[in-house]
Every structure is written in structure tokens, then in C-alpha cells.
C-alpha positions as CSV (number, residue, x, y, z in Angstrom):
1,M,15.4,-44.5,48.2
2,C,18.5,-42.2,47.9
3,R,19.6,-43.9,44.7
4,F,16.1,-43.4,43.3
5,L,16.2,-39.6,44.1
6,L,19.7,-39.4,42.5
7,A,18.4,-41.1,39.4
8,V,15.5,-38.8,39.1
9,L,17.7,-35.8,39.7
10,F,20.2,-37.1,37.1
11,F,17.4,-37.6,34.6
12,F,16.0,-34.1,34.9
13,A,19.5,-32.6,34.8
14,T,20.4,-34.4,31.6
15,A,17.0,-33.8,30.0
16,S,17.5,-30.0,30.3
17,Y,21.0,-30.3,28.9
18,L,20.1,-32.4,25.8
19,P,18.3,-29.7,23.7
20,A,21.5,-27.7,23.8
21,Q,23.4,-30.6,22.4
22,F,20.9,-31.5,19.7
23,P,19.3,-28.4,18.2
24,M,15.7,-28.8,17.3
25,P,14.1,-26.8,14.5
26,V,12.1,-24.0,16.0
27,P,9.5,-22.5,13.7
28,H,10.3,-18.9,12.9
29,V,7.0,-17.1,13.5
30,Q,8.5,-13.9,12.1
31,E,9.2,-15.5,8.7
32,D,5.8,-17.0,8.6
33,M,4.3,-13.6,9.4
34,Q,6.4,-11.7,6.7
35,P,4.0,-12.2,3.7
36,A,1.0,-11.0,5.9
37,Q,3.1,-8.0,7.2
38,I,4.2,-7.1,3.6
39,R,0.6,-7.2,2.3
40,E,-0.6,-5.1,5.3
41,L,2.2,-2.5,4.6
42,V,1.1,-2.1,0.9
43,S,-2.6,-2.1,2.0
44,K,-1.9,0.8,4.3
45,Y,-0.2,2.7,1.6
46,C,-3.1,2.1,-0.9
47,R,-5.7,3.0,1.8
48,L,-4.0,6.4,2.4
49,E,-3.9,7.1,-1.3
50,Y,-7.6,6.0,-1.8
51,E,-8.6,8.4,1.0
52,G,-6.8,11.2,-0.9
53,T,-3.9,11.7,1.5
54,R,-1.4,12.1,-1.4
55,L,-3.4,15.0,-2.8
56,D,-2.9,17.0,0.5
57,P,0.6,18.6,0.7
58,Q,0.4,18.0,4.5
59,G,-0.3,14.3,4.1
60,W,3.3,13.2,3.3
61,P,4.2,12.4,7.0
62,K,1.6,9.6,7.0
63,F,3.5,7.9,4.1
64,Q,7.0,8.3,5.5
65,P,6.9,5.2,7.8
66,L,5.7,3.1,4.9
67,V,8.3,4.0,2.2
68,W,12.1,4.3,1.8
69,W,12.0,7.4,-0.4
70,T,12.6,10.6,1.5
71,S,10.1,13.0,-0.2
72,A,6.7,12.8,-1.8
73,P,7.0,11.8,-5.5
74,Q,6.0,14.5,-8.0
75,Y,3.2,13.6,-10.4
76,P,1.8,14.9,-13.7
77,Q,-1.4,13.0,-13.4
78,I,-3.9,11.5,-10.9
79,D,-5.4,8.1,-11.4
80,V,-8.9,8.1,-10.0
81,V,-10.1,4.7,-8.9
82,A,-13.3,3.0,-7.8
83,R,-11.6,0.3,-5.8
84,Y,-8.4,-1.6,-5.4
85,V,-7.4,-5.2,-4.5
86,V,-4.1,-6.1,-3.0
87,D,-2.9,-9.6,-3.9
88,N,-2.9,-12.1,-1.0
89,E,0.4,-13.7,-1.7
90,P,3.4,-11.4,-2.2
91,A,6.1,-12.9,-4.4
92,S,9.5,-13.3,-2.8
93,S,12.8,-13.0,-4.7
94,H,16.3,-12.2,-3.6
95,G,15.4,-10.8,-0.2
96,K,12.6,-8.6,-1.4
97,Y,8.9,-8.9,-2.0
98,T,6.7,-7.9,-5.0
99,V,3.1,-7.1,-4.3
100,S,0.5,-6.6,-7.1
101,V,-2.3,-4.2,-6.6
102,H,-5.3,-4.2,-9.0
103,Y,-7.1,-0.9,-9.4
104,R,-10.5,-0.4,-11.1
105,L,-9.7,2.9,-12.9
106,L,-12.4,5.5,-13.3
107,G,-10.3,8.0,-15.2
108,I,-7.1,10.0,-15.4
109,Y,-6.7,13.7,-14.4
110,D,-3.8,15.3,-16.2
111,L,-2.7,18.4,-14.3
112,V,-2.4,20.3,-17.6
113,S,-5.2,19.0,-19.8
114,G,-7.8,17.9,-17.3
115,Y,-9.9,14.8,-16.7
116,A,-10.5,12.0,-19.1
117,P,-12.8,9.1,-18.1
118,E,-11.7,5.5,-18.7
119,A,-13.9,2.9,-20.3
120,P,-16.2,1.1,-17.8
121,G,-14.4,-1.7,-16.1
122,A,-10.9,-0.4,-17.0
123,M,-8.3,-2.0,-14.8
124,Q,-4.7,-0.9,-13.9
125,D,-2.2,-3.2,-12.2
126,V,0.7,-1.8,-10.2
127,E,3.6,-3.7,-8.7
128,F,5.1,-2.6,-5.4
129,T,8.6,-3.7,-4.3
130,V,9.1,-4.1,-0.5
131,T,12.6,-4.4,1.0
132,L,14.1,-5.0,4.4
133,E,16.6,-2.6,6.0
134,N,17.7,-2.6,9.6
135,S,14.9,-5.1,10.5
136,E,12.3,-2.8,9.0
137,W,10.1,-3.5,5.9
138,R,9.1,-0.6,3.7
139,I,8.1,0.0,0.1
140,A,11.2,0.7,-2.0
141,D,9.6,1.2,-5.4
142,A,6.3,1.2,-7.3
143,E,5.7,0.9,-11.1
144,N,3.3,3.8,-10.9
145,T,3.7,6.5,-8.2
146,Y,0.8,8.6,-9.3
147,P,-1.9,9.1,-6.6
148,H,-4.8,6.7,-6.7
149,P,-7.6,8.5,-4.9
150,S,-11.3,7.5,-4.7
151,R,-13.9,9.3,-6.6
152,A,-15.1,11.0,-3.4
153,A,-11.5,12.2,-2.5
154,M,-11.0,13.5,-6.0
155,L,-14.3,15.4,-6.0
156,K,-13.3,17.0,-2.8
157,W,-9.8,17.9,-4.1
158,L,-11.3,19.4,-7.4
159,N,-13.8,21.5,-5.4
160,E,-11.0,22.8,-3.2
161,K,-8.9,23.7,-6.3
162,L,-11.9,25.3,-8.0
163,S,-12.6,27.5,-4.9
164,T,-9.0,28.9,-5.0
165,A,-8.4,29.0,-8.7
166,Q,-7.2,32.4,-9.9
167,D,-7.3,32.1,-13.7
168,E,-10.2,31.3,-16.0
169,S,-8.5,28.3,-17.7
170,A,-7.8,26.5,-14.4
171,R,-11.4,27.2,-13.2
172,N,-12.7,25.7,-16.5
173,R,-10.5,22.7,-16.2
174,Y,-11.7,22.0,-12.6
175,Q,-15.3,22.5,-13.5
176,D,-15.1,20.2,-16.5
177,A,-13.4,17.5,-14.4
178,L,-16.1,17.8,-11.7
179,K,-18.8,17.5,-14.3
180,K,-17.3,14.4,-15.9
181,L,-16.4,12.7,-12.7
182,Q,-19.8,13.4,-11.1
183,A,-21.4,11.7,-14.2
184,Q,-19.5,8.5,-13.4
185,S,-20.6,5.9,-10.9
186,G,-18.1,5.7,-8.1
187,S,-19.5,2.4,-6.8
188,P,-16.7,-0.1,-6.4
189,F,-19.2,-2.7,-7.7
190,A,-20.1,-0.9,-10.9
191,R,-18.8,-2.5,-14.1
């Protein structure tokens, strides 16, 4: 009986020691999660833009945890969109990811010349580059850093600008943009 107990004890002692001698592949959950985390990061950025957060000077702090740049990018135009779709599978290359976002473009508001509607169904593709630094993923670059607000967010911004406009040309530009944008369907399903 004593030999049997010693044999059982020896078996359990060596069994717990064996994995240390023969490393077994352990799936890296974090690596499997990276594409989903990268996509979620870009989706959060796009959602904030769609809601009009980039148009608000006080909105920059919401973007800071998502990007590596230290200040809000300046922009000469605003790309008004009906919807956007973030690709499901980010492309990985040399330690960074590229995520494509497809926008259905309603029109472009140039800060100097005003609003110009796009043809129905116009699309715009933007690639975001996401990199890792100090165990943290953030957006490092984008092909197009212009704001991409929804029709509703842009209408709100134009109305706010119109209410505070001091000169006649600015008021006319905002009124013209409001008229053109209100005539367009903001439905994400419209073609």
C-alpha cells in the first residue's frame, strides 16, 4: 500500500513538472482579439465624426485616446456623409494595421466657397493606419482627415454658424448650404 501511494505521489509530482520541460503552444487570445480591437477603435473614431464631434472645438478630448496625433487636424472642408461602413478584416503589415472605411458621400462643404452636393450614391474610401506603442493601439494616420459628419450633425452646425455669423457673405454661404443639404435625403439607404 505504501508503494502504491508513493507511485501515485511520484506520478502527480512528475506530471506537474513535465509541462515546464516541454512547452506547449498556448493560444494567444490577445493576438486573436487584435483585428476586432483595431476595427472597434476605428469604428469609435468614425462614430464620433458621424455625430459631429469634430465640428465642435470642445470635442477634441474625445478623440485623443483614439489617435497618436496631439492636436485636432485643421481642415479646409467637411465631407458630409449619409453612412459609413468599416471593413471587417483589417490588413496587417509590418506591425501595423490598415482599416478601410467606405463613406456614402452626400456633399462637400468648403469653408470658403460653401456646400456642393455630390451625385447620388457617391462613395469615398478612406484608409486608416493603426499602430501599437507601449501596448496601446491607436490611429496613427488617415488618408483623409476631414470631418465626416452626418447630415443631421452638419445641419445643426450650419444653423449654429448662421446664428452667430457677423458678415453678409458668411450668412449667405450658410443659408445656401442649409438649403442644398435640406433638399438631399439623409437616409443611409437612399441611393
